[in-house]
C-alpha positions as CSV (number, residue, x, y, z in Angstrom):
1,M,-64.2,-209.5,-166.6
2,Q,-65.6,-212.8,-165.7
3,K,-68.1,-215.0,-168.3
4,E,-71.7,-215.3,-167.4
5,I,-73.2,-218.6,-167.0
6,W,-76.6,-219.3,-167.0
7,K,-78.2,-222.2,-165.6
8,D,-82.1,-223.3,-165.5
9,I,-83.9,-222.6,-162.4
10,V,-85.2,-226.2,-160.6
11,G,-88.5,-226.1,-161.0
12,Y,-88.8,-223.8,-163.6
13,E,-87.1,-225.3,-166.6
14,G,-87.6,-223.7,-169.6
15,L,-89.0,-220.5,-167.9
16,Y,-86.4,-219.0,-166.5
17,Q,-82.4,-218.9,-165.5
18,V,-79.9,-217.8,-162.8
19,S,-76.3,-216.6,-164.1
20,N,-73.4,-217.1,-161.7
21,L,-73.1,-213.2,-161.2
22,G,-76.5,-213.1,-159.4
23,R,-78.9,-212.3,-162.3
24,I,-82.1,-213.9,-162.9
25,K,-83.4,-214.2,-166.8
26,S,-87.0,-214.7,-167.9
27,F,-87.1,-216.8,-171.4
28,A,-89.2,-215.6,-174.2
29,R,-92.7,-216.7,-174.6
30,T,-96.5,-216.9,-175.6
31,W,-99.3,-217.2,-173.9
32,I,-102.9,-217.1,-174.0
33,C,-104.8,-214.5,-172.1
34,G,-108.2,-214.0,-170.2
35,D,-111.4,-214.7,-171.5
36,R,-111.1,-213.5,-175.1
37,N,-108.2,-216.3,-175.8
38,S,-105.5,-213.6,-177.1
39,K,-101.9,-214.3,-177.3
40,K,-99.4,-212.0,-176.0
41,N,-95.6,-212.5,-176.5
42,K,-93.4,-211.7,-174.0
43,P,-89.6,-211.2,-175.0
44,E,-86.8,-212.8,-173.0
45,T,-86.0,-210.1,-170.2
46,I,-83.5,-209.9,-167.4
47,S,-85.8,-209.9,-164.4
48,K,-85.9,-207.0,-162.1
49,L,-84.9,-207.5,-158.3
50,H,-86.3,-205.8,-155.4
51,H,-84.3,-205.6,-151.8
52,N,-86.8,-207.3,-149.4
53,K,-86.9,-205.9,-145.3
54,Q,-83.8,-207.8,-144.7
55,K,-81.7,-206.4,-147.5
56,Y,-81.6,-209.2,-149.4
57,L,-82.0,-209.6,-153.3
58,Q,-85.5,-211.3,-154.3
59,V,-87.5,-212.1,-157.2
60,W,-91.3,-212.9,-158.1
61,L,-90.9,-216.1,-160.7
62,C,-94.2,-217.4,-162.1
63,K,-95.4,-220.5,-163.5
64,N,-98.9,-222.0,-164.5
65,G,-100.3,-218.3,-163.4
66,E,-98.7,-218.8,-160.0
67,P,-96.4,-216.2,-158.6
68,K,-93.8,-217.1,-156.1
69,N,-91.0,-215.4,-154.4
70,F,-87.4,-216.2,-154.2
71,R,-84.2,-215.0,-152.7
72,V,-81.6,-214.4,-155.5
73,H,-78.7,-215.7,-153.4
74,R,-80.5,-219.4,-152.5
75,L,-81.0,-219.6,-156.2
76,V,-77.5,-219.4,-157.2
77,A,-76.4,-221.3,-154.3
78,Q,-78.9,-223.7,-155.5
79,A,-77.8,-223.8,-159.4
80,F,-74.1,-223.6,-158.9
81,I,-72.8,-224.4,-155.3
82,P,-72.5,-228.2,-154.2
83,N,-73.6,-228.8,-150.8
84,P,-72.8,-232.7,-149.9
85,Q,-73.4,-232.0,-146.2
86,N,-76.8,-230.4,-146.9
87,K,-76.2,-227.6,-145.3
88,K,-79.1,-225.0,-144.9
89,T,-77.8,-221.4,-145.0
90,I,-76.2,-219.6,-147.6
91,N,-73.6,-216.8,-146.4
92,H,-72.2,-213.8,-148.2
93,I,-68.8,-214.3,-147.5
94,N,-68.2,-210.3,-147.7
95,G,-71.2,-209.3,-145.8
96,V,-73.1,-207.4,-148.7
97,K,-76.3,-209.0,-148.6
98,D,-77.0,-208.1,-152.1
99,D,-73.6,-209.0,-153.9
100,N,-75.1,-212.6,-155.2
101,R,-72.1,-213.4,-157.4
102,V,-71.5,-217.2,-157.0
103,E,-67.8,-216.6,-155.7
104,N,-69.2,-214.8,-152.7
105,L,-71.5,-217.2,-151.5
106,E,-71.0,-220.5,-149.7
107,W,-73.3,-223.2,-148.0
108,L,-72.9,-223.2,-144.1
109,T,-75.0,-224.1,-141.0
110,I,-77.1,-221.7,-139.0
111,Q,-74.5,-221.7,-136.0
112,E,-71.5,-220.9,-138.9
113,N,-73.3,-218.4,-140.5
114,L,-74.0,-216.6,-137.1
115,N,-70.1,-217.3,-136.2
116,H,-69.1,-215.2,-139.6
117,A,-71.1,-212.5,-138.9
118,L,-69.7,-211.8,-135.1
119,I,-66.1,-212.2,-136.3
120,N,-66.8,-209.7,-139.3
121,N,-68.8,-207.5,-137.2
122,L,-71.8,-207.9,-139.2
123,R,-74.5,-208.4,-137.0
124,V,-74.7,-206.2,-134.0
125,F,-76.9,-207.7,-131.0
126,A,-79.1,-205.5,-128.6
127,K,-78.1,-204.8,-125.8
128,G,-79.6,-203.4,-122.0
129,E,-82.6,-201.6,-122.7
130,K,-82.8,-202.3,-126.4
131,H,-83.1,-205.9,-126.2
132,G,-86.7,-206.5,-127.3
133,N,-87.1,-208.9,-124.5
134,S,-85.3,-206.5,-121.7
135,V,-87.4,-205.8,-118.3
136,L,-85.0,-203.6,-116.6
137,T,-83.2,-200.3,-117.2
138,K,-79.7,-199.4,-117.1
139,E,-80.9,-197.5,-113.9
140,K,-82.7,-200.4,-112.4
141,V,-79.5,-202.4,-112.7
142,L,-77.2,-200.5,-111.0
143,E,-79.8,-200.2,-108.2
144,I,-79.7,-204.0,-108.0
145,R,-76.1,-204.0,-107.6
146,K,-75.9,-201.5,-104.8
147,M,-78.6,-203.9,-103.3
148,Q,-76.2,-206.9,-103.2
149,G,-75.4,-207.8,-99.6
150,S,-77.8,-206.2,-98.3
151,F,-80.7,-208.1,-100.0
152,T,-81.5,-211.7,-100.5
153,K,-81.6,-212.1,-104.1
154,M,-85.5,-213.0,-103.4
155,D,-86.2,-209.6,-102.1
156,I,-84.2,-207.8,-105.0
157,A,-86.4,-210.2,-107.5
158,K,-89.5,-209.5,-106.0
159,K,-88.7,-205.8,-105.7
160,F,-88.1,-205.4,-109.2
161,N,-90.8,-208.2,-110.8
162,V,-88.3,-210.5,-112.1
163,S,-87.1,-213.8,-111.6
164,H,-84.3,-214.5,-109.1
165,K,-82.7,-216.2,-111.6
166,T,-82.4,-212.8,-113.8
167,I,-81.1,-211.1,-110.4
168,R,-78.6,-213.5,-110.5
169,A,-77.7,-213.1,-113.9
170,V,-77.3,-209.1,-113.7
171,L,-75.0,-209.6,-110.5
172,N,-72.6,-212.0,-111.5
173,R,-72.4,-210.0,-115.1
174,S,-73.6,-212.7,-117.2
175,T,-76.4,-210.1,-118.3
176,W,-75.7,-206.4,-118.6
177,Q,-72.1,-206.6,-118.6
178,H,-71.5,-203.6,-120.5
179,V,-73.2,-201.6,-117.5
């Protein structure tokens, strides 16, 4: 079993620490609460982590009464992984977005991270009609290809209300390759 190591979270020293296993700890503290000036004691606790919409674990940290949201993998990487090339993206090596152990994280460029996702089938790109910017349908693409040779690209583009560049891409299969 791996030994858990704790380090201060930069900017939250004395309040929170992050571990090499991807856990966040809040230190015990006392604070003055509200108008009554009553003291509240909070024991040391392991923070609850929550998944965001992209399935990454996040945590709320509070300093001077101001809460702020952080992705846990970023806190782990900043505390434990040197980044001499100042890369901006943190990659989950095994592709599991909530596995924030330090040995599963690495700093990458955006392009390196994208390549990792493609090589490991971690990201599926929407094709055809499922792509958010798609104007054409599978049926229209098949019709466009049937029209090739009988009509100019400009005429086809006018018929389908798209640019001649879109028609060229459909005909030379740089788009809609799967059809």
